[in-house]
N, C-alpha and C positions, 0 to 999 in steps of 0.2 A: 427419399432423404433430402432435406434442405441443404443449402450450401454450407451453413455452419456445421451441420452434422457431418458432412463430407470432410471438412477441414479437421474436425476433432478425431474422426476415424483415421485419417491419414496421420495425424500427430501421434496417435497411439501406436500404429504400426511402425512408424519411423523411430519412435522412442525405443521400442524393443530391438530394432535393428541396430540402433546406435550403441546400446549396451553391449552388443556382441561384436560389432564390426568397427566401432570407433566413431569419430565425429565427422559427418560429411560437411563439405564446404559447398555453399551455393552462391552462384553469381548469376543474376538475371542476364539472359542473352540479349544482345542487341537485335532489333527487328527492323524490318523495312517499313514501307508505307502501311499505315493501318487500314484494315478492311473498311471501306467506306460505308458499309451497312451497319458498322458499330460493334463488331466482335472484338473485344480488347485483345491485343497481342501481349500486353503486360498484365499479368494477373497475380493475385495474392498467392504466396507459397508458404508452406510450413517447413521449417528446418528443425531437425531434432538434434540436440546436442546432449547426449547422455541423459541425465535426469530431467532436463528441461527441454521443452520445444518452444519455438519462436515463430509466430506468424506475423509477417509485415504486410501492410497494404497502404495504398494511397487513396485519398478521397477522390482524386481525379487522375486515373491512369492515362488519360489523354488531356493535354493542355493546349490552350490557344497560344497564338503568338503574342509576345509582350509579357509584362510582369503580372503575376497573379499569386493568390494564396492557395496553398495545398496543405492538407493535414495528413500526417502519417500516423498510423496506429500500429503499435507492436503489442501483440498478445503473447503472454508468457504463461505456460502451463507446466506444472510439475507432473511427473508420472505418478500414477496411483500404484500402490503396493498392497493389493488386497490380501488380507490374512497375515501380513507381516507383524511380528511382535514389536511393540513400542520399545525404542532404544532407552537405555538408562540415561537419566538426566542429572545434571548438577544444577540445582535450583535454589534461588534466593527469593524468598517472599518478604517484601518490604511493606509494612502496614503503617499508615498514618494513624496515630492515636492521639492527635491534638484535641483540644477541648471541643472543637466543632464535631468530632466524631462521637461524642458522648451519647450514650443511650442506644437506640435502635441500630444506628449505622455500625458502631463498634461491635455490638453483639452479633450482628449479621456477618461482619468481617471475620470475627473469631469462629463463628459457625462454619463459614466457607473455608477457613484455614483448616479446621478439623476435617472437613470433607476432603480437602486436597491431601492431607496427610494420609487419610484412609486409602486413597487411590495409589499411593506410592508403593513401589515394590522394594524389596530388600536391597536391590542394586542401585536404587536412586539415592541421591544425597540432597538433603534440605538444610538450608540456613534460614533462620527466622529473625527478621530485624523489625523493630517497631520504634517509631520516633515521634516526639513532640518537640519540646525545646532541646531535649537531650536524646540520646540514642541508647537503646538496650538491644541485646542480641543473644541468640542461642547459636553457638558455633555449629557449623555444618556437620552433619553425621548421616550415616546410612540409615535408611528407613527400615531397620529391622523391627521385629515385634517389640522388643524391650525399648528401643530408641523411640518408637512411635509413642509409647506411654509418656516418655520424657517430653516429647513434642506437645502432646495433648495438654499436659500439665503446664507447660510453659505458655501456651496460647491462653489457657484459662486465667493465667495470672496477669495478662495485659490489661492495663487500665488507661483511661483517658487523662491527659495532662499536658499543659503547656501549649506552645505555639506550633508552627509548622516548619521544621527544618529539613526540607526534602533533600538538600544537598548532602547533609551529614548522613541521612539514612542511606542514600545511594552509595556514598563512598565506603561506608561500613560494609554494606552488602558486597561491594566490589572486592574489598580486601579479604573477606571471609570466603567468598566464592573462588577467588584465584588460587587459594592454597591447594585446591584439588582440581584445578582446571585441566591439567594435562592428563588426568585419569579418565576424562569423559570426552566424547565427541561433541556433545551438546551441553552448552552452559547458558543459563538464562536467568534474568532478573524479572520478577513481576512486581510492579509498583502499584499500590492502591492509595489514592488520596481523595479527599473531599474539599480541599481548600487551596488557597493561594499560599505560596512560600512567604513566611513572615520573619524568619530568622536565618542566620548564616548567609549563604549565597542566595540571593533572591532574584537576580537579573536573569533574563532569558538566556543571554549569551553564556553567562557563567554556568548555569545549570545544564544547558545542552552540551557545554564543553566537558562536563563531568560524564555525561552519557557517552559522548564521543570517545572519551578516554576508555570507558568500560568496553565500548565496541571494539576498540583497537586490540583488545586481547581475545577477540573472537567470541565475546559474550553478547548475546542479544538482549534487548530491554523491551518489555511490554509494559504498557501503562493503562490503568483502569481508573477512570474518573467517576466518582459517585456523587449524586446530588446535584445541586444547582450553583454551588459557589466555587468550584475548582476552575482553574485557568485551563480551558480546553485547548487553547493554542499551544500552551506549554506542554501539556500532557501528550497531545498529538505530535508535537515536535520531538518529544522523547522517543516515541515509537518509531518515527521516521529516521532520526539520527541513529537510534539503537537497532534498526533493522528488525524490529519486533512488530507487535500488533497494538492497536488502540481500541479501547471500548469506552463508551459512555453509558452509565447505568443510572437511570433516575431513581431506581429502587435498589438499595443494598441487598435485598433478598435475592437478587439475580447473581450475586457474586459467585456462588458455588458453581453454577453452570459455566461462567466465564473462566474460572480457574481450571475447571475440567477441560474446557476447550483449548486453553492455552497450553496446558500440560500435554495434551494429545498432539498439538501442533509442534511443540518442542521435541517431543519424543518420536515424531515421524518425519523429522527434517531430512530432506534429500539434497539441498543445495544451500551453501552459505557464501557470504561475500559476493553477492550477485551484483553485477553492474552491466549497464547497457550503454555503449558508446556509439553516437552518431558521428560518422566521418562525412563532413559536409564539403563537397567540392566547390571550386570556383563556379559562379553562376547560380548558386543556390544559397539561401541564408536561412538558418534556423532561428526564428524569432524568439521562441520560448518553448519549454516543456511544461505543459499545463499541470499544475497541482503538485509538482515535486519541488521541494526546497533544496535537496541534496544534489545539486547540479554543478559541475565544474566545466570550465571552458579553457581551451588552449589551442594555439596554432601549431600545425605540423606542415611546414612548407606553405602551400597555398590553400590547404584544407584546414577547416576548423574541426577540432574534436570536442564534442559535447558529451560528457559522461554523466549518467544518472545512476545514483546508488539506490538499489532496490532492497526490499526486505529479504530475510532468509525464507526459503520455501519449504513448506511441509508437503507431504504427499498429496497430490491432486489440487494443490493451491493454484489459484489463477490471479494474475495481476495484469494491468494494461498501462501502457505509456502512450500518450497522445502528444504529438509535437506539431507546432505551427511553422510551416516553411513559406518563404516567398521564392519563386523561381522565375527565370526569364526564358521564355520560348523564343527561339531565334529563327530556325528554319523548319518549315513543315516537313514531316517525315523523319526527323531526327529522333534518336533516343536520347533523353536527357536524364543524367544521373542526378537524383535528388539527394540521396544519402546512402552510404554503406553502413551496415549495422555490425557491431561486434558485441556478442554476449559472452561474458566472462564470469566464472564462478568456480568454487570448489565443490566437486561432486562427492557427496558423502556416501553414495552407494559404491562408487568405484575408488573412493579415497584419492582422487587426482584432480588436477586443474583442468578445466575445460574451456575452450574458446570455440564459438560458433559464429559464422559469418553469413551475411546475406546482403543483398543490394536492392534498393528501391529505385526504380526508374519509371519515367513516364514518356509517352510518345507525343511529339508536337504535331499539331494539325491546324490547318486553316479552315476546318469545317466545324462550325459551332455545334451542329447537331451531333457530331461524333463525340465531342466533349460532353455534352449534356446527356446523351443516351448511355454513355459508358461510365457515369459516376458510380463508384463503389457504394452500394446501399449500406452495407454494414459500416464502412469507414465514415460515411456521412453521418450516420446516427451516433457513432462513437465520438466524432468531433463535436457534434451538437451537444452531446451530453457533457463533455469536458468544458466546452465554452459556457454552457449553462452553469456549470459548477462555479466558474468565476463569479457570475452574478449571484449565485446562491451564497457564496462566502461573503460577498459584499453586503448582501441582505442581512446577514448575521451582524455585521459591523453596524449597519444602519439601525437595527433593533437595539443594539448595545448603546447607541448614541441617542435613543429615543425617537428616531425618525422612522416610524412605521410606514408612512406613506412612501418614503423612499424605498423601503424594503419591498413593498407591494409593486412598485414600478419595476424593480429589478426582476421580480418573479414573473411579471407580465411580459417582460422582454424575453424571458426563458420560454414562455408559451409560444412566442413568435418563432424562436429558434427551432423548437420541436415541430411546429406547424410546417416550417420550411423543409425540415428533414422528412416529414410525413409525405410531402409531395414527391420525394424521391424514393423512399423506402416503403411507403404504405402505412396506413393507420396502425396496424398491429405492432409494428416495430417500435413505435413511440408511445403506445397506449399507457404503459406503466409510468413512463416519464411524465406524461401530462397529468396522470392521476397523482403522482407525487407532488407536482407543482401545485395542484389544487389543494392537497392536504396542507401544504405549507402556507398557502394563502389563508385557509380556514384557521390554521394555528395562529397566524398574526391577528386575525379578527377576534379570536377567543382568548388571547393572552391578556387578561385584565389586571394582573398583578405583576409586581417586579419579579417575584419568583417564577411566575409563568413565563415572563420574558427571558429569564436566564435559561430556563429549561429549553425554550424554543431555540435560542441561539445555539445551544449544544446539539440539538436535533438537526438544525440546518447545517451546521459545520460537519456533522457526521455524514449527512446525505451528500454534501459536497465532496468529501473524501472518496466515497464510493463512486460518484459520478466522474471524478478525475481518473479513476482506474485503480485506486487502492482498495480492491474488493476483498481479497482473501485476508488482508491484514487489518481490516476494519470489522470489529465484532458488533 
Protein backbone atom coordinates (compact mmCIF):
# COMPACT_ATOMS: atom_id res chain seq x y z
CA UNK A 1 0.00 0.00 0.00
CA UNK A 2 1.41 3.42 -0.92
CA UNK A 3 1.68 6.28 1.56
CA UNK A 4 -1.55 7.93 0.43
CA UNK A 5 -3.38 4.66 0.86
CA UNK A 6 -2.05 4.30 4.38
CA UNK A 7 -3.22 7.80 5.32
CA UNK A 8 -6.70 7.17 3.95
CA UNK A 9 -6.97 3.89 5.77
CA UNK A 10 -5.92 5.55 9.02
CA UNK A 11 -8.46 8.32 8.40
CA UNK A 12 -11.26 5.81 8.01
CA UNK A 13 -10.39 3.95 11.21
CA UNK A 14 -10.00 7.14 13.23
CA UNK A 15 -13.30 8.48 11.90
CA UNK A 16 -15.14 5.46 13.24
CA UNK A 17 -13.38 5.78 16.59
CA UNK A 18 -14.26 9.48 16.78
CA UNK A 19 -17.95 8.81 16.25
CA UNK A 20 -17.94 6.58 19.33
CA UNK A 21 -15.29 8.05 21.59
CA UNK A 22 -15.36 11.76 20.78
CA UNK A 23 -12.80 14.10 19.29
CA UNK A 24 -9.09 13.43 19.88
CA UNK A 25 -6.69 16.31 20.28
CA UNK A 26 -3.35 16.03 18.54
CA UNK A 27 -0.22 18.06 19.17
CA UNK A 28 3.00 17.17 17.44
CA UNK A 29 5.67 16.27 19.96
CA UNK A 30 8.90 18.19 20.11
CA UNK A 31 11.87 16.13 18.97
CA UNK A 32 15.59 16.26 19.35
CA UNK A 33 18.27 16.39 16.67
CA UNK A 34 17.08 14.87 13.38
CA UNK A 35 18.48 11.60 12.18
CA UNK A 36 21.43 12.61 9.96
CA UNK A 37 20.60 9.94 7.40
CA UNK A 38 17.31 11.70 6.71
CA UNK A 39 14.47 9.90 8.47
CA UNK A 40 12.05 12.72 9.33
CA UNK A 41 11.08 12.98 12.98
CA UNK A 42 8.14 15.24 12.07
CA UNK A 43 5.70 13.44 9.78
CA UNK A 44 2.19 14.02 8.43
CA UNK A 45 -0.58 12.90 10.75
CA UNK A 46 -4.29 12.39 10.29
CA UNK A 47 -6.66 13.70 12.94
CA UNK A 48 -10.26 12.56 12.98
CA UNK A 49 -12.92 14.89 14.31
CA UNK A 50 -16.33 13.30 14.07
CA UNK A 51 -17.52 13.38 10.47
CA UNK A 52 -14.37 15.01 9.10
CA UNK A 53 -10.74 13.96 9.16
CA UNK A 54 -7.85 16.37 8.68
CA UNK A 55 -4.35 15.58 7.42
CA UNK A 56 -1.73 18.32 7.74
CA UNK A 57 1.72 18.22 6.19
CA UNK A 58 4.60 20.53 5.34
CA UNK A 59 6.51 20.66 2.08
CA UNK A 60 9.71 20.84 4.17
CA UNK A 61 9.60 18.92 7.48
CA UNK A 62 13.24 19.99 7.90
CA UNK A 63 14.31 23.57 7.27
CA UNK A 64 17.68 25.26 6.94
CA UNK A 65 18.87 28.14 9.05
CA UNK A 66 17.63 31.56 7.93
CA UNK A 67 14.41 32.66 6.25
CA UNK A 68 12.69 30.40 3.73
CA UNK A 69 9.37 29.45 2.14
CA UNK A 70 7.34 26.49 3.40
CA UNK A 71 3.99 25.30 2.04
CA UNK A 72 1.43 23.67 4.32
CA UNK A 73 -1.31 21.50 2.90
CA UNK A 74 -4.37 20.44 4.85
CA UNK A 75 -6.54 17.70 3.37
CA UNK A 76 -10.10 17.41 4.64
CA UNK A 77 -12.17 14.31 4.03
CA UNK A 78 -15.73 13.54 5.06
CA UNK A 79 -16.66 10.08 6.24
CA UNK A 80 -18.51 7.91 3.80
CA UNK A 81 -21.88 6.56 4.85
CA UNK A 82 -22.49 3.58 2.56
CA UNK A 83 -26.11 2.60 2.19
CA UNK A 84 -27.44 5.53 4.19
CA UNK A 85 -30.69 7.03 2.93
CA UNK A 86 -30.53 10.56 1.55
CA UNK A 87 -31.81 13.14 4.02
CA UNK A 88 -34.85 15.21 3.17
CA UNK A 89 -33.94 18.61 1.71
CA UNK A 90 -35.53 22.02 1.51
CA UNK A 91 -34.51 23.09 -1.99
CA UNK A 92 -34.96 26.21 -4.08
CA UNK A 93 -34.29 25.96 -7.82
CA UNK A 94 -33.61 29.38 -9.37
CA UNK A 95 -33.71 29.47 -13.19
CA UNK A 96 -32.54 32.33 -15.39
CA UNK A 97 -35.17 32.70 -18.15
CA UNK A 98 -33.83 35.96 -19.62
CA UNK A 99 -33.86 36.40 -23.39
CA UNK A 100 -30.42 34.83 -23.80
CA UNK A 101 -31.80 31.53 -22.46
CA UNK A 102 -34.29 31.38 -25.33
CA UNK A 103 -34.61 28.12 -27.23
CA UNK A 104 -32.38 25.16 -26.52
CA UNK A 105 -30.92 26.38 -23.20
CA UNK A 106 -34.27 27.09 -21.57
CA UNK A 107 -35.80 23.90 -22.94
CA UNK A 108 -32.91 21.90 -21.47
CA UNK A 109 -33.18 23.76 -18.15
CA UNK A 110 -36.88 22.91 -17.98
CA UNK A 111 -36.20 19.29 -18.84
CA UNK A 112 -33.52 19.13 -16.12
CA UNK A 113 -35.96 20.68 -13.64
CA UNK A 114 -38.49 17.97 -14.49
CA UNK A 115 -35.82 15.32 -13.87
CA UNK A 116 -34.99 16.92 -10.54
CA UNK A 117 -38.65 16.93 -9.50
CA UNK A 118 -38.90 13.25 -10.42
CA UNK A 119 -36.02 12.43 -8.08
CA UNK A 120 -37.56 14.14 -5.06
CA UNK A 121 -39.22 12.13 -2.31
CA UNK A 122 -42.48 13.07 -0.63
CA UNK A 123 -40.47 14.41 2.34
CA UNK A 124 -38.47 16.85 0.20
CA UNK A 125 -39.64 20.42 -0.28
CA UNK A 126 -39.09 22.36 -3.51
CA UNK A 127 -39.46 26.03 -4.36
CA UNK A 128 -39.18 27.03 -8.03
CA UNK A 129 -38.11 30.56 -8.96
CA UNK A 130 -37.50 31.93 -12.44
CA UNK A 131 -36.37 35.40 -13.33
CA UNK A 132 -35.78 37.75 -16.22
CA UNK A 133 -36.42 41.42 -15.56
CA UNK A 134 -39.08 40.33 -13.07
CA UNK A 135 -39.41 37.29 -10.84
CA UNK A 136 -42.03 34.54 -10.83
CA UNK A 137 -42.21 31.75 -8.30
CA UNK A 138 -44.01 28.66 -7.12
CA UNK A 139 -44.19 28.59 -3.33
CA UNK A 140 -42.36 25.72 -1.69
CA UNK A 141 -44.29 22.50 -1.24
CA UNK A 142 -43.56 18.90 -0.37
CA UNK A 143 -42.93 16.73 -3.39
CA UNK A 144 -45.93 14.49 -3.01
CA UNK A 145 -47.38 12.84 -6.10
CA UNK A 146 -50.09 15.46 -6.53
CA UNK A 147 -47.71 18.35 -5.85
CA UNK A 148 -45.23 17.00 -8.37
CA UNK A 149 -47.90 17.34 -11.04
CA UNK A 150 -48.29 21.01 -10.06
CA UNK A 151 -44.53 21.43 -10.25
CA UNK A 152 -44.33 19.82 -13.70
CA UNK A 153 -47.10 22.09 -14.99
CA UNK A 154 -45.41 25.14 -13.51
CA UNK A 155 -42.06 24.31 -15.15
CA UNK A 156 -43.78 23.76 -18.50
CA UNK A 157 -45.18 27.29 -18.27
CA UNK A 158 -41.80 29.04 -17.91
CA UNK A 159 -41.00 31.29 -20.88
CA UNK A 160 -38.00 33.41 -21.86
CA UNK A 161 -38.35 37.13 -21.32
CA UNK A 162 -36.44 40.24 -20.22
CA UNK A 163 -33.04 40.98 -18.73
CA UNK A 164 -31.03 39.23 -16.03
CA UNK A 165 -32.02 40.20 -12.49
CA UNK A 166 -30.04 37.61 -10.54
CA UNK A 167 -30.31 39.46 -7.25
CA UNK A 168 -34.10 39.50 -7.30
CA UNK A 169 -34.19 35.80 -8.13
CA UNK A 170 -31.90 34.99 -5.20
CA UNK A 171 -33.75 37.12 -2.65
CA UNK A 172 -37.09 35.64 -3.68
CA UNK A 173 -35.69 32.13 -3.30
CA UNK A 174 -34.29 33.07 0.11
CA UNK A 175 -37.61 34.34 1.41
CA UNK A 176 -39.57 31.33 0.17
CA UNK A 177 -36.98 28.86 1.43
CA UNK A 178 -36.70 30.36 4.91
CA UNK A 179 -40.37 29.90 5.67
CA UNK A 180 -39.66 26.18 6.20
CA UNK A 181 -35.96 26.30 7.09
CA UNK A 182 -36.37 25.07 10.66
CA UNK A 183 -38.17 21.93 9.51
CA UNK A 184 -35.10 20.62 7.64
CA UNK A 185 -31.47 19.94 8.50
CA UNK A 186 -30.40 20.71 4.93
CA UNK A 187 -31.47 23.85 3.05
CA UNK A 188 -30.03 24.68 -0.36
CA UNK A 189 -30.38 27.05 -3.30
CA UNK A 190 -29.35 25.94 -6.82
CA UNK A 191 -28.91 28.84 -9.24
CA UNK A 192 -28.62 28.41 -13.00
CA UNK A 193 -27.70 31.32 -15.28
CA UNK A 194 -26.19 31.85 -18.71
CA UNK A 195 -25.60 35.59 -18.54
CA UNK A 196 -24.28 38.68 -16.85
CA UNK A 197 -26.50 40.55 -14.35
CA UNK A 198 -28.07 43.46 -16.23
CA UNK A 199 -30.85 44.66 -13.91
CA UNK A 200 -31.33 45.27 -10.20
CA UNK A 201 -28.15 44.69 -8.22
CA UNK A 202 -25.37 44.09 -10.74
CA UNK A 203 -22.13 44.68 -8.79
CA UNK A 204 -20.06 41.73 -7.56
CA UNK A 205 -19.99 43.01 -3.97
CA UNK A 206 -23.74 43.59 -3.84
CA UNK A 207 -24.66 40.22 -5.29
CA UNK A 208 -22.21 38.26 -3.13
CA UNK A 209 -23.61 40.16 -0.13
CA UNK A 210 -27.03 38.70 -0.98
CA UNK A 211 -25.52 35.21 -1.05
CA UNK A 212 -23.67 35.88 2.22
CA UNK A 213 -26.97 36.87 3.79
CA UNK A 214 -28.57 33.64 2.55
CA UNK A 215 -25.64 31.70 3.99
CA UNK A 216 -26.07 33.39 7.38
CA UNK A 217 -29.31 31.42 7.78
CA UNK A 218 -27.49 28.10 7.33
CA UNK A 219 -28.57 27.81 3.68
CA UNK A 220 -25.94 26.78 1.12
CA UNK A 221 -25.88 28.15 -2.43
CA UNK A 222 -24.69 26.23 -5.50
CA UNK A 223 -24.29 27.92 -8.87
CA UNK A 224 -24.36 26.48 -12.38
CA UNK A 225 -23.14 28.55 -15.30
CA UNK A 226 -24.29 27.52 -18.77
CA UNK A 227 -22.82 28.56 -22.12
CA UNK A 228 -20.10 31.12 -22.79
CA UNK A 229 -21.58 34.46 -21.68
CA UNK A 230 -22.05 34.14 -17.91
CA UNK A 231 -19.71 35.80 -15.44
CA UNK A 232 -17.78 32.81 -14.13
CA UNK A 233 -15.98 34.80 -11.43
CA UNK A 234 -19.33 35.92 -10.05
CA UNK A 235 -20.90 32.46 -10.23
CA UNK A 236 -17.84 30.81 -8.65
CA UNK A 237 -17.93 33.54 -6.00
CA UNK A 238 -21.53 32.65 -5.21
CA UNK A 239 -20.53 29.03 -4.56
CA UNK A 240 -17.61 29.97 -2.33
CA UNK A 241 -19.50 32.57 -0.30
CA UNK A 242 -22.52 30.27 -0.20
CA UNK A 243 -20.51 27.17 0.85
CA UNK A 244 -21.98 25.21 -2.05
CA UNK A 245 -20.67 23.89 -5.35
CA UNK A 246 -19.85 25.48 -8.71
CA UNK A 247 -20.29 23.98 -12.16
CA UNK A 248 -19.54 25.22 -15.66
CA UNK A 249 -21.54 23.56 -18.41
CA UNK A 250 -20.80 24.33 -22.02
CA UNK A 251 -23.89 22.35 -22.99
CA UNK A 252 -27.23 22.83 -21.22
CA UNK A 253 -28.00 19.19 -21.94
CA UNK A 254 -25.72 18.32 -18.98
CA UNK A 255 -27.96 20.11 -16.49
CA UNK A 256 -29.89 17.01 -15.47
CA UNK A 257 -26.75 15.21 -14.28
CA UNK A 258 -25.58 18.29 -12.37
CA UNK A 259 -28.92 18.77 -10.64
CA UNK A 260 -28.89 15.12 -9.60
CA UNK A 261 -25.33 15.40 -8.29
CA UNK A 262 -26.09 18.52 -6.27
CA UNK A 263 -29.28 17.04 -4.86
CA UNK A 264 -27.36 13.98 -3.71
CA UNK A 265 -24.62 16.20 -2.21
CA UNK A 266 -27.21 18.25 -0.33
CA UNK A 267 -29.04 15.15 0.87
CA UNK A 268 -25.90 13.45 2.18
CA UNK A 269 -24.39 16.40 4.03
CA UNK A 270 -22.39 15.45 7.11
CA UNK A 271 -20.81 18.80 8.07
CA UNK A 272 -21.91 22.42 7.82
CA UNK A 273 -20.33 25.74 8.78
CA UNK A 274 -16.84 24.33 8.23
CA UNK A 275 -13.86 26.60 8.91
CA UNK A 276 -10.13 26.01 9.24
CA UNK A 277 -8.08 28.41 11.36
CA UNK A 278 -4.29 28.69 11.18
CA UNK A 279 -2.80 30.00 14.46
CA UNK A 280 0.52 31.40 13.31
CA UNK A 281 3.07 31.98 16.09
CA UNK A 282 5.77 34.62 16.25
CA UNK A 283 8.65 33.59 13.97
CA UNK A 284 6.38 32.39 11.15
CA UNK A 285 4.28 34.37 8.68
CA UNK A 286 1.35 33.12 6.63
CA UNK A 287 1.72 34.94 3.33
CA UNK A 288 -1.50 33.72 1.74
CA UNK A 289 -4.00 30.90 1.45
CA UNK A 290 -3.96 29.99 -2.23
CA UNK A 291 -7.24 30.11 -4.14
CA UNK A 292 -9.64 30.90 -1.28
CA UNK A 293 -11.30 34.31 -1.10
CA UNK A 294 -13.24 33.79 2.14
CA UNK A 295 -10.27 34.37 4.45
CA UNK A 296 -10.20 36.54 7.57
CA UNK A 297 -7.20 37.63 9.68
CA UNK A 298 -6.94 38.90 13.24
CA UNK A 299 -4.34 39.09 15.98
CA UNK A 300 -4.56 37.15 19.25
CA UNK A 301 -1.65 38.34 21.35
CA UNK A 302 1.51 37.62 19.38
CA UNK A 303 -0.19 34.99 17.22
CA UNK A 304 -2.09 35.73 14.01
CA UNK A 305 -5.32 33.83 13.40
CA UNK A 306 -6.12 33.21 9.73
CA UNK A 307 -9.52 31.59 9.17
CA UNK A 308 -10.64 29.98 5.92
CA UNK A 309 -14.35 29.39 5.28
CA UNK A 310 -14.92 26.03 3.57
CA UNK A 311 -17.92 24.50 1.79
CA UNK A 312 -20.44 22.26 3.45
CA UNK A 313 -19.31 18.64 3.19
CA UNK A 314 -21.29 15.74 1.78
CA UNK A 315 -20.39 12.14 2.59
CA UNK A 316 -16.96 11.19 1.17
CA UNK A 317 -16.30 14.76 -0.07
CA UNK A 318 -12.68 15.92 -0.16
CA UNK A 319 -11.22 19.43 -0.20
CA UNK A 320 -7.69 20.77 0.23
CA UNK A 321 -6.21 24.00 1.58
CA UNK A 322 -2.68 25.08 0.61
CA UNK A 323 -1.02 27.91 2.54
CA UNK A 324 2.28 29.69 1.85
CA UNK A 325 4.41 30.41 4.92
CA UNK A 326 7.77 32.03 5.49
CA UNK A 327 9.68 30.82 8.55
CA UNK A 328 12.95 31.68 10.27
CA UNK A 329 15.25 28.85 11.26
CA UNK A 330 17.48 30.00 14.14
CA UNK A 331 19.19 27.10 15.88
CA UNK A 332 19.98 23.68 14.42
CA UNK A 333 18.15 20.89 16.21
CA UNK A 334 15.23 23.02 17.36
CA UNK A 335 11.60 22.20 16.69
CA UNK A 336 9.93 25.20 15.02
CA UNK A 337 6.16 25.63 15.22
CA UNK A 338 4.83 26.75 11.83
CA UNK A 339 1.13 26.79 12.67
CA UNK A 340 -1.51 25.25 14.86
CA UNK A 341 -4.67 24.13 13.09
CA UNK A 342 -8.22 24.37 14.38
CA UNK A 343 -10.99 22.71 12.39
CA UNK A 344 -14.48 23.76 13.43
CA UNK A 345 -17.90 22.69 12.12
CA UNK A 346 -21.39 21.47 12.94
CA UNK A 347 -21.45 17.69 12.70
CA UNK A 348 -24.80 16.77 11.18
CA UNK A 349 -24.42 13.09 12.09
CA UNK A 350 -24.06 13.78 15.80
CA UNK A 351 -25.91 17.12 15.68
CA UNK A 352 -23.19 18.87 17.65
CA UNK A 353 -20.35 21.35 17.28
CA UNK A 354 -16.92 19.83 16.72
CA UNK A 355 -13.42 21.27 17.12
CA UNK A 356 -10.30 19.39 16.09
CA UNK A 357 -6.75 20.56 16.67
CA UNK A 358 -3.38 19.73 15.18
CA UNK A 359 0.04 21.32 15.01
CA UNK A 360 2.47 21.68 12.11
CA UNK A 361 6.12 21.78 13.14
CA UNK A 362 9.46 21.54 11.36
CA UNK A 363 12.96 20.67 12.54
CA UNK A 364 15.83 23.08 11.91
CA UNK A 365 19.09 21.68 10.64
CA UNK A 366 22.37 22.94 9.24
CA UNK A 367 22.57 19.95 6.90
CA UNK A 368 21.29 20.83 3.43
CA UNK A 369 21.11 17.18 2.42
CA UNK A 370 18.71 16.44 5.28
CA UNK A 371 16.45 19.26 4.11
CA UNK A 372 16.47 18.09 0.50
CA UNK A 373 16.15 14.36 1.17
CA UNK A 374 13.18 14.77 3.48
CA UNK A 375 10.95 17.01 1.40
CA UNK A 376 7.40 15.69 1.57
CA UNK A 377 6.66 14.44 -1.94
CA UNK A 378 2.91 14.81 -1.73
CA UNK A 379 3.09 18.29 -0.20
CA UNK A 380 5.56 19.39 -2.88
CA UNK A 381 3.13 18.28 -5.60
CA UNK A 382 0.12 19.87 -3.90
CA UNK A 383 2.01 23.16 -3.51
CA UNK A 384 3.14 23.11 -7.15
CA UNK A 385 -0.45 22.45 -8.21
CA UNK A 386 -1.83 25.37 -6.18
CA UNK A 387 0.96 27.72 -7.32
CA UNK A 388 0.28 26.69 -10.91
CA UNK A 389 -3.40 27.47 -10.37
CA UNK A 390 -2.39 31.10 -9.76
CA UNK A 391 -0.82 31.20 -13.21
CA UNK A 392 -3.77 29.34 -14.72
CA UNK A 393 -6.22 31.93 -13.35
CA UNK A 394 -4.00 34.72 -14.66
CA UNK A 395 -3.92 33.01 -18.05
CA UNK A 396 -7.71 33.22 -18.17
CA UNK A 397 -7.44 36.96 -17.54
CA UNK A 398 -4.87 37.28 -20.33
CA UNK A 399 -7.18 35.49 -22.76
CA UNK A 400 -10.04 37.77 -21.73
CA UNK A 401 -7.82 40.76 -22.55
CA UNK A 402 -6.81 39.28 -25.90
CA UNK A 403 -3.22 38.48 -24.82
CA UNK A 404 -2.89 34.86 -25.88
CA UNK A 405 0.89 34.90 -25.86
CA UNK A 406 0.83 36.08 -22.26
CA UNK A 407 -1.46 33.17 -21.43
CA UNK A 408 0.93 30.75 -23.15
CA UNK A 409 3.85 32.10 -21.12
CA UNK A 410 1.96 31.58 -17.88
CA UNK A 411 1.16 27.98 -18.79
CA UNK A 412 4.79 27.39 -19.76
CA UNK A 413 5.76 28.64 -16.30
CA UNK A 414 3.42 25.99 -14.90
CA UNK A 415 5.28 23.31 -16.82
CA UNK A 416 8.46 24.42 -15.08
CA UNK A 417 6.76 24.20 -11.67
CA UNK A 418 5.60 20.65 -12.36
CA UNK A 419 8.99 19.64 -13.77
CA UNK A 420 10.55 20.80 -10.49
CA UNK A 421 7.99 18.80 -8.51
CA UNK A 422 8.71 15.79 -10.72
CA UNK A 423 12.34 15.85 -9.59
CA UNK A 424 11.14 15.35 -6.01
CA UNK A 425 8.05 13.17 -6.37
CA UNK A 426 8.68 11.31 -9.63
CA UNK A 427 7.08 11.56 -13.06
CA UNK A 428 3.82 9.66 -12.28
CA UNK A 429 2.94 12.14 -9.52
CA UNK A 430 2.60 15.03 -11.97
CA UNK A 431 1.78 13.21 -15.21
CA UNK A 432 -1.88 14.31 -15.17
CA UNK A 433 -0.91 17.86 -14.29
CA UNK A 434 1.47 18.13 -17.22
CA UNK A 435 -1.14 16.60 -19.51
CA UNK A 436 -3.70 19.19 -18.36
CA UNK A 437 -1.27 22.01 -19.06
CA UNK A 438 -0.72 20.63 -22.55
CA UNK A 439 -4.48 20.49 -23.16
CA UNK A 440 -4.84 24.11 -22.11
CA UNK A 441 -1.99 25.11 -24.42
CA UNK A 442 -3.71 23.34 -27.31
CA UNK A 443 -6.96 25.04 -26.35
CA UNK A 444 -5.31 28.46 -26.69
CA UNK A 445 -3.99 27.55 -30.13
CA UNK A 446 -7.38 26.28 -31.31
CA UNK A 447 -9.58 29.04 -29.87
CA UNK A 448 -10.15 30.87 -33.16
CA UNK A 449 -13.37 32.73 -32.33
CA UNK A 450 -14.54 35.02 -29.55
CA UNK A 451 -16.95 32.32 -28.39
CA UNK A 452 -14.12 29.78 -28.28
CA UNK A 453 -12.10 32.19 -26.17
CA UNK A 454 -14.95 32.66 -23.68
CA UNK A 455 -15.40 28.91 -23.28
CA UNK A 456 -11.65 28.47 -22.83
CA UNK A 457 -11.60 31.11 -20.07
CA UNK A 458 -14.25 29.19 -18.17
CA UNK A 459 -12.49 25.87 -18.65
CA UNK A 460 -9.22 27.37 -17.40
CA UNK A 461 -10.81 28.93 -14.32
CA UNK A 462 -12.58 25.66 -13.51
CA UNK A 463 -9.24 23.84 -13.73
CA UNK A 464 -7.67 26.46 -11.46
CA UNK A 465 -10.37 25.92 -8.81
CA UNK A 466 -9.65 22.19 -8.71
CA UNK A 467 -5.90 22.74 -8.58
CA UNK A 468 -6.23 25.15 -5.67
CA UNK A 469 -7.92 22.33 -3.77
CA UNK A 470 -11.64 23.03 -4.32
CA UNK A 471 -12.12 19.52 -5.62
CA UNK A 472 -15.35 18.17 -4.20
CA UNK A 473 -17.14 21.51 -4.62
CA UNK A 474 -16.25 21.93 -8.31
CA UNK A 475 -18.43 19.83 -10.61
